[in-house]
N, C-alpha and C positions, 0 to 999 in steps of 0.2 A: 422867460421874462418873469420876473419875481413880482408876485402880487400879495404883500399881507400887510396888515397894520403894525406899525414899529412896537407898539405896544403889546401885541402878542409875541413877537420877539423878545423883549423884556419879560413877558409873564414866563417865559420857560428859564431866561438867565435868573430870574428872581427866586423859582423854587427848586432848579436843578445845579446845585452848587458844585457838584463832580462835574459837569457838564462846562461850566465856567473855569474851572481848575484847568480842565483839558484844554479848552480853547484858549486860555491865558499860558499856558505851560508852566503852572503854579504848583510846587508840589506839596506846601503847607498848608495847613486848615484853614478854610474861608468861613467869614460868617457873614450875612448880610445884614447892615445896621442901619441901612435907611435907603427909601426908594423915592424917587419924584420928590426930593428934597427943593424946598425952596431957597435959593440964594440972589444975591442981588442981580445977577447978571442972568436968571433964569430957573429951572428946574434940572436938576442932577438926575440923570436916568438911575444909575445904582452907585451904593456906595458899601463896600465890603472892607471888614479888617481881619486881617491875619496876625500873628502874634508879634510881627516885626513891622507892619506897614499899614498904612490906608491903602485901599484900592479903588479911583476913580474909574467907573468906566461911563462911556459915552456910544450909546448902541445908535446904530444906524440900519435902516432895512436898503439903502439905495447906496450906489456904488460913492466912493470918497469924493468930495469938495475940500477947497481950502479952507472953505468958511467953518467947517466940521472940526478943523484944528484950532482954528481961533475959539470956538465956543467953547472946546476943552479947556484951552488955557484960561478963559474968563472963570469957568468952574475951579479950575485949580486954584486960582487967584483969591477966590471967594472961601474956599475952602482954608487957606494958609491965613487968611484973614480971621476965620474962627479959631484956627489954632492958637493966634496970637491973643486972642482974648480969652483962652482956656475953655471954648465951646465945643472942641473937640480935643481926642488925646496928640501932643505931640509926638507924632509918630513921621517917620518918613513918607512920603505922598506919591504914589505912584499913579500915572494917569494914563488911561489907554482909549483910544478910539477904534471903536471894533464896527466893521464894514463889509459887506459882501465881497468886494473889490475894490482895490487901491490902484491908482495911477501911481508910476514910478515916483514921479514928480513929488505927490502928493505925501509918499511914505518919506521920501528925504525931508519935506517939511517939516513933517511930524517930528522925527529924529532930532533934527536941527532945534526943534522947540521943546525937547525933552518930553515928548508923548509918545508912547508906545503905538505903533498902528498894528492892529490884528484884523488879520482877513478870518473869515468863519463862512460855512458851507450853510446857509439855509435850510437846504435841503437834509443835511445829516442832522442838523437839528432839529426839524419836525421829525424824522424819520425816529433819531434815537429818544426823544419825548414821548415819541407814541407807544414804543416798545418798553419802557421805562416806567410807564404809569402803571401800578399795579394793576388796578381794576381792569383796566383796559386789557391789558397782558393776559388778566384771567379769562376775559370775555372772550376774547379772538382764538382761544387756545382750546375751549370748550366745545364739545360735539358730542351728540346723544349717543350713547352707548345700547346696545341691545342684549338684554340677557335671558331673551327667551320666554320672559315671564308675562303673559297677556292680559293679566289682572291683578292690581295691588292686592287685592285680599289673598289670592294664591301663595304669600308669603306666611300669611298671618299662624297658619300651624307651625313653623319653623319659628316664628319669633315668639308665639307664645311657649314653645318647649324649652327655651332658654330660661332656666330658672337659677342657674349657678354658672360660671363660666367653663366652658365647653370645647366640643371639636366635632369639625365636621363627620367623622365617622359615627360617633355617638348620636348627631343629630339624624343623619341618615339613618339609623337604627329605629330612633324613636319615631319617626315619622313615616320609615319605610319608603325612601325615596332615594334613587341613586346620589352617590357622594357630587356627582358631576352636576347635578340638578340642584342639589342645597348650595352648593359652592355659588352658582348663577343666583340663586336666588337670593342670598346673604350678601352678595357685592350689590345687588340693588338696592336691599334693604340698609347697606350702610351708607351708599351714595345718597339714600334718604335721611340719613343720621341716626336711624334707630338700633343698628348694631355696631359695636368696635370691633374690628379684625386684626388690630396691630398685634396682639400676641394670642390670648386665648379668644375664643367667641363670646362676647357679653354684650349685654344688652346697654345702650347708651342712656344718658339721663332722660333722652328723648323718647327713646325706646321703652324704659320703665313707666314713664307718664302714657303713652301709648297703650302699653298692656293693661295697665291699671283702668283704662276706661272702656274695655273690652267689656261685651255682651257676651256674658256665657250662653256658651253653645251654638253662637253665631257666628259665621264666617266672615262674612262681609263687615265693612268699615262701618259703625255708627256716624252719625253726626259729629259726635265731642271728637272721635279720631280724626274725623276730615278735617275739621276747625286746626286741629295742633299740626297735621301734615301742611295744610296750607298758610299757616301763620310760619312754620317754619320755611317754606321756600321762599316766601316774598321778602323774609328776612334776612336769608341767604342765597340770592340770587345767582352767586357765582361758584357754588360750594361744589356742584359735581355735576358730570352730566347727565346724571338723570334729571336732577332739578332745572337743568339747562332743557332737557326733551319736553319736559311737563311744560315750562312756561313757553317755550318754542310753539308748540303744538296749539294753544292756546290763542296765540299772539298770531298764529297763522291764519285761524278762522276769522278772527277780529280784523286783519288788514285784507282779506280777501273779500270781506264783506262790501267792502266801498264798491266792487266789481259787480256781484250778484249775491241772493242771499234767499235759500242755506248755500252751503258751499257742499256741491258735490266732491266726492271721495277721489277721483281722478283729477280733479284740478290741486285737492287741498295734499295730496302727498306729496306733486310735483314741487309745488311753492315750499312745503316742509323742508324737504331735501334740500334747496337752494340755500334759505335761509340759517338752514342747521350746518353748513358748510362741508355736508356729505353727496356733493355733485359729482365729483369724479370717485367717489367709492361705491355707492350704492347704484346696483343695476334696478330697473324698473319693480322687478317682485321686491327686492331688498328695500327699495323707498316705501313701497307700498304698506308691506309687512310693518316696517318700522313706526311709519304714519298710524295704523291702526292699533298698534301697542300702546304708542304715546298716547294718542285720542283716547284710547280706554282707561289710562290711568287717568286723565283729564275728568273723565265720563264719572269714574269711582270716586273724584272729589269734587263732584258736582259743578265744574268748570265748564263743561259743554255737554250736551246733547246730542243724541242721533237719531233719525226716524230713516227708516231703510236704508240709504247709502248717503245720506246728506247731514250735514253737519251744523248744528246751532250754538253759538254762544249763550249761557246763560247769564242771569244777572249776577251770580255769584261770580262768574269767569269775566265780566265788564270792571267789577269792584276789585277782583283779584290782580288784574292789570294793571287797573290805576294805582294801586298800592305796591306792585311790584316795581312798575316806572320811576314811582317816588323813591322807593328804597334804592334803584341801580342810580337813580341821579345821585342820590347822596352819597353813595359808594364812590363812583365817578369825582365827584366834587372834593371829596376829603383825601382822595389818594391823587389827584391832581395839584392839592395845596402845597 
């Protein structure tokens, strides 16, 4: 049994024109020119323009009825009147009645009245919409990555050693660490937006700002560097697995605080694994290690605190989540528009 508001079906048709072309079997370019247009007999759901025709769509979220065809005929007549008074382009008008299911008699009645009956699958429409929306697609494909780095400040010697475009072998000699270790740390720095690895290894614009804020002779992140990274993460919530891991570990503590507080490690790492989408990939030890690693990053950024084996969310962590949710919402809304 289909339970969805008709307006939600209309939203998808209005924003996913390629889906409309597929459902209507139209090859030419379509442009939406009106939605819920008020006419004498009611409101027309959607009106599209192609190079050669106007396309009237009457959408229904329930199986066909004969009165739906009558409704579509009335809308078509209203549009013809508008064309006669030059309020619409004088192009051939094609009229469609779009329903999840048609009785054969209703199909014949539509054809007899020059209405094109079109069946569509609400299941396929909703599923395709979910996967086509860019922000959602990015969100569902993100999973935290493990680069073997227990604290963020450990990659600082590598970042600080990048004065010009370079390579892993040179950095390995400079900081006296293996090439595999340097490579792992660089991938994390890349996921946080600090270095570019596309050709030579070099600092990104964010990375140059990060280095410029360093305190000479101090390895750990200072407050200016912390604020720079937090701002980058909140504005780019879908940018990388590492960013996703950091905000997910903070979200884990916040969500679990509804049940108990502070949050013990053993409860936290299980929940973190579940909402990270790693439940089928991480065994217990891997799950625990990954949580500790990302919670350490969050502690480095001042978003979480830990006493013994219990975790707390900080005031900065609460503000971080609120800003993050705001930016995530904006990205979702913009990509769905």
